[in-house]
C-alpha positions in Angstrom: -20.0 -0.4 -27.0 -23.3 0.4 -26.5 -23.8 -2.0 -23.7 -20.5 -0.3 -22.1 -18.0 -3.2 -22.8 -15.7 -1.3 -24.7 -12.9 0.7 -22.2 -10.2 3.0 -22.5 -6.9 2.6 -21.1 -8.2 4.3 -17.8 -11.1 1.8 -17.7 -13.9 4.2 -18.6 -16.4 2.8 -21.1 -16.1 4.3 -24.5 -19.5 5.1 -26.1 -20.3 4.9 -30.1 -20.0 8.3 -30.5 -16.8 8.6 -28.6 -13.8 10.7 -30.8 -11.2 9.1 -31.9 -7.7 9.7 -30.3 -4.3 8.5 -32.2 -2.1 6.2 -30.5 -4.5 5.2 -27.5 -5.5 1.6 -26.7 -8.9 0.6 -26.5 -10.1 -2.9 -24.7 -13.1 -5.0 -25.3 -13.7 -7.9 -22.3 -15.7 -10.6 -23.5 -18.4 -11.9 -21.6 -17.5 -14.9 -19.6 -19.9 -18.0 -19.2 -17.9 -18.9 -15.8 -15.6 -16.7 -13.6 -13.1 -18.5 -11.0 -14.2 -17.9 -7.6 -12.2 -15.6 -5.3 -11.6 -16.8 -1.7 -11.5 -13.5 -0.6 -13.1 -10.2 -1.2 -12.1 -6.6 -1.0 -12.9 -4.3 1.7 -13.5 -0.3 1.1 -11.5 1.5 4.1 -12.4 4.9 2.8 -15.1 6.7 0.4 -16.0 10.3 -0.1 -17.1 12.3 -2.9 -13.7 12.4 -4.8 -12.3 9.1 -3.8 -12.5 5.3 -2.8 -9.7 3.3 -1.2 -10.0 -0.3 -1.4 -8.3 -3.2 0.3 -7.6 -5.4 -2.5 -6.8 -9.4 -1.8 -4.4 -11.4 -3.8 -5.4 -12.9 -6.9 -7.9 -9.9 -7.7 -7.2 -7.9 -10.6 -7.8 -4.1 -10.4 -9.3 -3.9 -13.9 -10.5 -6.7 -15.7 -8.1 -9.0 -17.5 -8.2 -12.5 -19.1 -10.3 -14.9 -16.9 -11.7 -12.0 -14.5 -14.3 -9.4 -15.4 -17.1 -9.3 -13.0 -14.4 -10.2 -10.5 -11.9 -7.6 -10.9 -11.7 -4.8 -8.5 -12.8 -2.3 -10.7 -16.0 -4.0 -11.8 -17.0 -4.9 -8.5 -16.8 -1.8 -6.6 -18.7 0.1 -9.6 -21.9 -2.3 -9.1 -21.3 -2.6 -5.6 -21.0 1.5 -4.5 -23.0 2.2 -7.5 -20.4 4.3 -9.0 -20.2 4.2 -13.0 -17.6 6.8 -13.2 -15.2 5.1 -10.7 -11.3 4.5 -12.4 -8.2 3.5 -11.0 -5.7 6.1 -10.1 -2.8 3.2 -9.9 -2.1 -0.2 -10.4 -0.9 -3.2 -8.6 0.0 -6.4 -9.7 -3.0 -9.1 -9.5 -0.9 -11.2 -7.0 -0.2 -8.0 -4.8 -2.2 -7.5 -2.0 -3.3 -4.2 -0.6 -4.3 -0.4 -1.3 -5.9 0.9 -4.2 -7.2 4.5 -4.9 -10.0 5.1 -7.3 -11.2 8.5 -8.5 -15.0 8.8 -8.1 -15.7 11.4 -10.5 -14.5 11.4 -14.3 -13.4 15.4 -13.7 -11.4 14.8 -10.8 -9.3 11.8 -12.4 -6.5 14.0 -14.2 -5.7 15.7 -10.9 -5.2 12.6 -9.1 -3.5 10.8 -11.6 -0.7 13.7 -12.0 0.2 13.2 -8.2 1.4 9.6 -9.2 3.0 11.1 -12.5 4.7 13.7 -10.7 5.9 11.0 -7.9 4.1 12.9 -5.2 2.5 10.0 -3.6 4.4 8.3 -1.0 4.1 4.6 -1.1 5.2 1.9 1.2 5.1 -1.7 0.7 5.9 -4.6 2.8 7.4 -8.0 1.6 8.8 -11.2 2.8 12.1 -12.5 1.5 15.4 -13.9 2.3 18.0 -12.2 4.4 21.6 -11.9 2.7 24.2 -11.0 5.5 26.4 -9.6 2.9 23.9 -7.1 1.6 24.1 -3.5 3.1 20.7 -2.1 3.8 18.7 0.3 3.8 19.9 1.0 0.3 18.5 2.2 -3.0 18.3 0.0 -6.1 17.9 1.4 -9.7 17.8 -0.2 -12.8 16.6 -0.4 -16.3 13.6 -2.6 -16.9 12.1 -4.1 -19.7 10.0 -7.0 -21.4 11.3 -9.3 -23.6 10.4 -12.5 -25.5 8.0 -13.5 -22.4 6.1 -10.4 -22.8 4.5 -11.2 -19.0 7.4 -10.8 -17.1 10.3 -7.5 -16.9 13.7 -8.1 -16.9 16.8 -5.8 -15.9 18.9 -4.6 -19.0 21.8 -2.8 -19.9 20.9 0.9 -20.0 19.6 4.4 -18.2 17.7 3.3 -15.4 14.0 3.7 -15.4 13.1 2.2 -12.1 14.0 3.1 -8.3 13.3 1.5 -5.0 14.3 2.2 -1.6 14.9 -1.2 0.4 14.9 -1.2 4.3 14.5 -4.6 6.7 12.3 -4.1 9.3 12.5 -7.2 10.9 14.2 -10.6 10.8 13.5 -14.6 11.7 16.3 -16.7 10.8 17.0 -16.7 7.2 13.8 -14.8 6.4 13.2 -10.9 6.6 10.2 -8.4 6.4 11.1 -5.6 4.3 9.9 -2.1 3.4 9.9 -1.1 -0.2 9.5 2.4 -1.0 9.3 2.7 -5.1 10.0 6.4 -6.7 8.8 4.8 -10.2 6.2 2.5 -11.1 7.7 -0.2 -13.6 6.0 -3.3 -14.2 6.9 -5.8 -11.5 9.3 -3.4 -10.0 9.6 -4.7 -6.6 9.5 -8.2 -7.4 12.4 -7.8 -10.2 14.3 -5.5 -7.9 14.5 -7.9 -4.7 15.0 -10.9 -6.9 18.1 -9.3 -8.6 19.6 -8.8 -5.3 19.0 -12.6 -4.2 15.9 -11.7 -2.1 13.1 -13.4 -4.2 9.5 -12.7 -2.7 8.1 -15.3 -1.1 5.3 -16.9 -3.1 6.3 -15.3 -6.4 5.6 -17.7 -9.4 7.5 -15.2 -11.9 10.8 -14.5 -10.4 13.7 -15.3 -10.4 12.2 -18.2 -12.6 8.7 -18.7 -14.2 7.1 -21.5 -12.3 3.7 -21.3 -14.3 2.1 -20.1 -17.3 0.1 -16.6 -17.2 -3.3 -18.6 -17.7 -2.2 -21.2 -15.4 -4.4 -21.8 -12.2 -2.9 -19.7 -8.9 -1.5 -21.9 -6.1 -3.8 -20.1 -3.2 -2.2 -21.9 -0.6 1.2 -19.8 -1.4 0.1 -16.1 -2.2 2.6 -13.7 -3.2 4.2 -12.2 0.1 4.0 -8.4 -1.1 1.5 -5.6 0.1 0.6 -2.4 -0.8 0.9 -1.1 2.9 0.5 2.9 2.8 -0.2 5.7 0.7 0.4 9.3 1.9 -0.2 12.3 -0.2 -1.6 15.9 -0.3 -5.1 15.7 -1.9 -5.5 18.4 -4.8 -9.1 18.6 -4.8 -9.6 19.1 -1.1 -6.1 20.3 0.3 -6.3 17.7 2.9 -3.2 15.1 3.8 -4.3 11.7 2.9 -2.6 8.8 4.7 -4.2 5.1 4.1 -3.0 2.1 5.8 -3.9 -1.3 4.6 -5.7 -3.6 7.1 -4.4 -6.8 5.7 -1.2 -8.6 6.8 1.5 -10.8 5.6 2.5 -14.1 7.2 4.7 -12.5 9.3 5.8 -12.9 12.6 6.4 -16.6 11.3 4.9 -19.1 13.3 
């Protein structure tokens, strides 16, 4: 803890005298002798006194996890920008590329996180997946998602829906399509599960509809998940400005 290696759920280091809070998770990330090298690095799209917006490549985790500590987006940005209080306001999967927004100061974090909790952030993702001629689009897909025995994947289960995604087809090339996905909720792997449930598994997905590798197996860098956090729009609670960010990354579209 004195070395700043113990973190709370928001990725903030906990000092030895940090007060105890019931029902919270505390994380200790071991030092790794070797971390797998990354084929690509992040791009900082925006930075001011309150926010940092980064464009993340696939296979880079947002926060330290498993085989990645120093090469997580959070640690890389803290060191690169010299911002020790930097913390993510939301998460995207390690396999997903695109936009991630961070709060620069601890005192601002709650105001920004409240936007996500109240669903006041417009989020759009792009994905490449098969096309079904019998499926009416655009459409809204709602279901209940939960983890079961294989804890690292999610499943649709009976019950009151806790997830909602708006789905539209932007373009088509033969049997493949480019989709716009707008999640209303933020359940784990929500977009991947919803498209898979509709018979539209996202290209490069190693977990849906079938698990094709273990959680700790090596990545197939030649087949990255074709899911991109494309845009974010919200009214900044600190400055009152309308913020709109667009990823500079691109999926493998149009096809060759």
